[in-house]
Each structure stands twice: as C-alpha cells, then as structure tokens.
C-alpha positions, 0 to 999 in steps of 0.5 A, spaced: 118 357 875 123 358 881 122 354 887 126 359 891 121 360 897 119 353 897 127 351 898 129 356 903 123 357 908 120 350 909 117 353 916 113 358 912 106 355 909 106 360 903 110 356 898 109 357 891 106 350 890 101 352 896 100 359 893 098 356 887 093 351 890 090 356 894 089 360 888 086 355 884 082 352 890 079 360 890 077 360 883 074 353 883 070 356 889 068 362 884 066 358 879 061 353 883 058 359 886 057 362 879 054 356 876 049 356 882 047 363 880 040 363 876 041 370 873 048 369 872 047 362 868 041 365 864 045 371 862 051 367 860 047 362 855 044 369 852 051 372 851 053 365 848 047 365 844 048 371 841 056 370 840 055 364 837 050 367 832 054 373 830 060 368 829 056 364 825 053 369 821 056 367 814 053 361 815 046 362 818 045 369 815 039 368 810 041 374 805 047 378 803 047 384 808 050 389 803 044 387 797 039 393 797 033 394 794 028 400 793 023 396 792 023 392 799 025 398 803 022 398 810 019 391 810 015 390 816 018 384 821 015 378 818 015 380 811 015 374 806 023 373 805 025 378 811 024 374 818 025 381 821 024 386 816 028 390 811 032 397 813 031 404 809 035 401 803 031 394 803 037 390 806 035 384 810 035 386 818 036 379 820 043 379 816 045 386 818 044 385 825 048 378 825 054 381 821 053 388 825 054 384 832 061 381 829 063 389 829 059 391 836 062 385 840 069 386 837 069 394 838 066 392 845 070 387 848 077 388 845 078 395 848 077 392 855 081 386 854 087 390 851 086 395 857 086 389 862 093 387 860 096 394 859 093 397 865 093 391 870 100 391 868 101 398 870 097 398 876 101 392 879 107 395 878 106 401 880 102 398 887 108 393 888 114 398 887 111 404 890 115 410 891 117 414 885 115 408 880 108 409 883 108 416 882 110 417 875 105 411 873 099 414 877 100 421 875 100 419 868 094 415 869 091 421 872 091 425 866 086 420 862 082 419 869 081 426 870 076 426 864 069 423 863 069 416 859 064 419 854 067 425 853 074 422 852 072 417 847 068 422 843 074 427 843 079 422 841 075 419 836 074 425 833 081 427 833 083 421 830 078 420 825 072 415 824 073 408 823 074 401 827 081 401 828 081 408 831 075 407 835 078 401 839 084 405 840 080 411 843 076 406 847 082 402 849 085 409 852 079 411 856 079 404 860 087 403 861 087 409 867 081 406 871 083 399 871 090 401 872 088 405 878 084 399 881 090 394 880 094 399 883 090 400 889 089 392 890 097 391 889 098 396 894 094 393 900 097 386 898 105 388 898 106 389 906 102 383 908 105 378 912 106 372 907 109 377 902 114 380 907 115 372 908 116 370 901 121 376 900 125 374 907 125 367 904 130 370 898 125 370 893 126 374 887 121 380 886 118 377 880 117 371 883 113 374 889 109 379 884 107 373 880 106 368 885 103 372 891 101 378 889 098 377 882 093 372 884 090 377 890 090 383 885 087 379 879 080 378 882 078 385 883 081 387 876 077 382 872 071 384 876 072 391 874 074 390 867 068 385 866 063 391 868 067 395 863 065 391 858 057 393 858 060 400 858 065 399 852 059 396 848 054 402 849 060 407 847 062 403 841 055 403 839 055 411 841 061 412 837 058 409 831 051 413 832 055 419 832 059 417 825 066 417 829 066 409 829 064 404 823 063 407 817 057 405 812 056 401 809 059 396 814 053 394 819 054 395 826 048 396 831 050 403 833 050 405 826 044 402 824 040 405 829 043 412 826 041 410 819 034 408 821 032 413 826 028 417 821 024 411 819 022 411 827 015 413 824 014 408 819 017 402 822 018 403 829 019 395 831 024 395 825 028 401 828 028 398 835 031 392 833 039 394 834 037 398 840 034 392 843 040 388 842 045 393 845 040 393 851 040 386 852 048 385 851 049 390 856 044 388 861 047 381 861 054 383 861 052 388 867 048 382 871 054 377 870 059 382 872 055 383 879 054 375 879 062 375 879 063 380 884 058 376 889 061 369 887 068 372 889 066 374 895 069 368 898 075 367 903 081 364 900 
C-alpha cells in the first residue's frame, strides 16, 4: 500500500495509517452498539439458527425431500414420522423446508452481494470522478432505476425463462442501479471535503485517495442500504418461484412450496402456512437487523 500521504504531508492529521485506524475504530464502535441492541441480537440469533439449519440439511433432515407417497398426503403437523406434516405429494415438510431454505437464502443473498460489488464500484467511481464519467454511468443506471423492482424482476425473469440462475441474474440487475445511486451520492458528498483535498495536495494517487479516504465513508451507507435490500430480495425470489419464474419442481423452495400447496389451504392450513411463515421470519429479522445497523452507524467517526 502506498505511503505517499504519510511521507509528503507530515503536518496533515489524515495520513493513510491514521485514516485506517480511524475507520477501524469507527466500525468497532458500530459492532459494540449492535451487540448492545437486544432486538438486533435476537434477530441475529434467529437468522444464525435458520442458516445453520438449512446448511446442515443433509445431516439433520429426517427424510428424503424428494420421496413422495400418495398414502401419506397432507399429514397434519405432529403426525407420526412427520414432525411438520407432509405436502400434497406426501413428501416430508420438515425436510422440504430445510432443503428449500438453501435455495431461498442463496437466491435472496447472492443478488445483493453481487449487486453490492458491481453497483458500489460503479457508484464510487461515478461520484469520485464526476463530469462525463458520472453522467455516462448514472444515466445508464437510470434506465434500470426507472422501473419498479418487482415489475423489472418479473419482466427479466419472464424474458430469460425459469430457473435459479436466471432468477439470480434478474434480481442482481434489479439491485445494481439503486445501490450505485446510493454509492454515487455518498462519494459525491465526500470528494470535496478538506481531508480529501489535503490528500490530493500531498501527492497521493487517485486510487490511494479513493481507497483510503473515500471508500471508508461511502461503505457505511451502502452497506446499510444493501442490508435493507436483502429482505426484499428474499421476498422477490420467493415471489418469482411462486409465479413459476424461479426454481422449477421438484427442487424445494419456500416460494415454490407456497405455490404448490395453495390448493390445499382448506385441508391443512397450518402445513400450507409454514413456508410463508419462514419467509416472513427471515425477511422481518433482516429488516430489523438493517434498522439496527443504521442506528449503530449513527456515531461520529
């Protein structure tokens, strides 16, 4: 890592080492405030249990999630050998929920992570560079940003066809534009501050200024916004599968399970409600965690 700022501007308090220490201290404060937030801790523990359960599905699921039995159709919760009952084809619901959670979380989290990297980088460059670079990048993003996220996701998935990969690709394109806008706004606010001008005057390269002095200030609001999109991504992914534009049968997925079970709502309403309940819990916990993260980040650097 370059040390141009430290060597050439001894009088400035914003050397690379000091900037990095300041950012590290800030995130330490954020972590401590999160740990003191009871709702954040409870939601985090619930999500950890859900994620650990779906990851461990091959070892803890009581039955083969694909094994069907006409004689065991729509067993109620608590039935012998089926703790959470069975679905419309007699498949064990607990096993289907565990394996379906793998698909749901992958489809919900992956698009946000990819969009965070791509959209964050585009917005950071656009905001820091300004001028023609900003105009080209952000006007391109406006093409995607102009459409409602649900409509755009359905349209893209419908054009590409059903399938997990196509659904993830569609959701990623949906989230790149709003994340890029947040990153561009944050970078534009930071690029003319005194410590950035001082770093430039000291002879630091543009990449060093961007990495050391700008990125730390842009990362916070972008991460908070991306975390709020994760719950939306899970709901959208489940919605695409519910509409037949995401996961294809017989692969388990919470949204697809809601779709296939909806005709059995008058027979076993509690069994039918299980996938929707898990989607609700996961999205609610992610929303509350996002709010807690936003509050925890409202501390001075």
